[in-house]
C-alpha positions, 0 to 999 in steps of 0.5 A: 522906669522913670531913671529909663525914660530920662535917659532916653529923653537926654539921648534925644536931646544930645542927638538933636544937638548933634544934628545941628552941630553937622548939618551939612552931613545931616542934608547930605545923607537925607538927600541920599536916603530920599534919593533911595527911597524915591528910586524904590518907588519909581521901581515898583511902579515900572513893575505895576505898568506890566502887571496887576499885582505881585503874589496877590498884592495889587499896586495900591496895596503893594504902595501901602506895604513899602510904605510901613516897610519905609517906616521900619527902616527908618528905625532900623537906620536910625536906632538899631544899626547905629547904636548896634555898630556903636555897641560892637565897636566898643567891645574892641575898642575897651569903651564898653568899660564905661558901659558897665561902670554906669548905674544902668542896665548895660543891654538897655544903655547900648540899644538906646545910646544914640538916635539918628534923624538923617532917614526921618524924611523916608518915614514921612513918605512912607507915612504918605504912601500909606495915607494915600494908597489906603482904600478905608480907613479904620481906627481899630485897624490902625491900633492893631497895625501899630501894636504888631509894628512894635512887635515886629521892631522887638523881633528885629531888634532881638537879631540886631543885639545878638549879631553885635554880641559876636564881637565878644567872641571873635575879634574883628567882628565889630562889623557883624551887624551887617549880618542883620542889614543884609537880612532886611531883604526877607521883609522888603517883599511880602510873605506871600512871594515865598514858596516851599520850604523858603516859606516854612523857614521865613514865616514859621520857624524864623519869620523875618518875612513878617516882619513887614507883612503883618502890620501891612496886611492889617491895614489893607484888610487881608488875611493874617491870622494864620501867622498871628501864633508863629509870629508872637511865639517867636518874638517872645523866644528870640527876645529871651534868647537875645537877653540870655546871650547878652548876659552871658556875652558880657561875662567874656568881656576883660576890659581895656587893660586886658 
């Protein structure tokens, strides 16, 4: 276990050194990230200038939801997207050979080989939105929300790794991770906006809509227990499925010399 923590620490150090080396690029993407974040806030404020709620969510509650979403989105771009893109690309370039040669679990390595920092201000703005719009602060709610925040990241990660594994089966599929990037729209709005069959799919069968909703509902005190079991079961199932697919997929890899 200590070996894995050392690897993560080393990756953080190297990523930070890369940031110091490419400051101009970092500042440019930081500005883009902050610009999109502020645009999203203004968009919701414009909506609430015409209404008092969105599917039962008040403006303050929606700002808390948006803050949680920004935190999740920071992990999406700083961890998942960059690592899965590198993983999928390495399959076609043949550099995945070097991953298999390392004395460490290959899935762990491809999942933590890079850490981005260009969206860090997006996370800061997200935390500010949560703090400014919470009616009351509860350490218990914060702890429980943090636990489900991690569970939500694990659930999302499963689909990132499965989409990247498509590159083992199809040529020119190194951009397969864009599939999950496009799915972000499902959890960028509260699950309450979905109705009928779509609601059943996104909250029970493949509960994408709960990724942001559950941590946000815990913070603001909305009812969320009805989604507890489906979300936990789905996370366990897809985590096991992702691991199975990864192990089966690397057996198809024939190396750079093939």
